[in-house]
C-alpha positions in Angstrom: 0.0 0.0 0.0 1.3 3.4 -0.9 0.6 6.7 0.7 0.5 10.1 -0.8 1.6 13.4 0.7 -1.1 15.8 2.0 -2.3 18.4 -0.5 -0.9 21.2 1.5 2.6 19.9 0.9 2.1 19.6 -2.8 0.7 23.1 -3.1 3.6 24.5 -1.2 6.1 22.8 -3.5 4.3 24.1 -6.6 4.2 27.7 -5.4 7.8 27.6 -4.3 8.9 26.9 -7.9 6.5 29.5 -9.5 8.7 32.3 -10.8 6.0 34.9 -10.0 6.2 33.9 -6.3 10.0 33.8 -6.0 11.4 36.5 -3.7 13.3 39.5 -5.2 15.3 40.0 -2.0 16.9 37.4 0.2 18.2 37.5 3.7 21.9 37.0 4.1 21.3 33.4 5.3 19.1 32.6 2.3 21.6 34.1 -0.1 24.4 32.0 1.5 22.2 28.8 1.1 21.5 29.7 -2.5 25.2 29.9 -3.2 25.9 26.9 -1.0 28.4 28.7 1.2 28.5 29.5 4.9 26.9 32.6 6.4 30.3 34.0 7.4 31.6 33.7 3.9 28.5 35.5 2.6 29.1 38.3 5.0 32.6 38.6 3.8 31.4 38.8 0.2 29.1 41.6 1.2 31.7 43.5 3.2 34.2 43.4 0.4 31.6 44.5 -2.2 31.8 41.3 -4.3 28.1 40.9 -3.8 25.9 43.9 -3.5 23.1 44.3 -0.9 20.7 46.9 0.5 19.3 47.9 3.8 15.6 48.0 4.4 15.3 49.6 7.8 17.9 47.6 9.8 17.5 44.5 7.8 20.2 43.6 5.1 18.8 42.1 2.0 20.5 40.6 -1.1 18.8 41.1 -4.5 18.7 37.8 -6.4 20.1 39.6 -9.5 23.3 40.4 -7.5 23.8 36.7 -6.8 23.5 36.0 -10.5 26.0 38.9 -11.3 28.5 37.4 -8.8 28.3 34.0 -10.3 28.6 35.4 -13.8 31.7 37.4 -12.7 33.2 34.2 -11.3 32.6 32.3 -14.6 33.9 35.2 -16.7 37.1 35.3 -14.6 37.8 31.5 -14.8 36.6 31.0 -11.2 38.8 33.7 -9.8 37.3 36.5 -7.8 37.8 40.0 -9.0 40.1 42.2 -6.9 38.2 45.1 -5.5 39.7 48.5 -5.4 39.2 50.2 -2.0 
């Protein structure tokens, strides 16, 4: 006998993959999970300016587009980070 998942679980999975429902801004922890790096490393990328972020009130958020730009820069530079000029 097989069992199926409750409908609420299926609906959640469907809406999570819907592009219209995907968030535009991520928390630092969510951004780190998306890049599959640790939170500390994500804060380092933000501090050095390798990944852009914004403040909303006192909350730091990372635009999804900035994660895509960071990955594209990595790919364009053969996996090497760009040196930032301070």
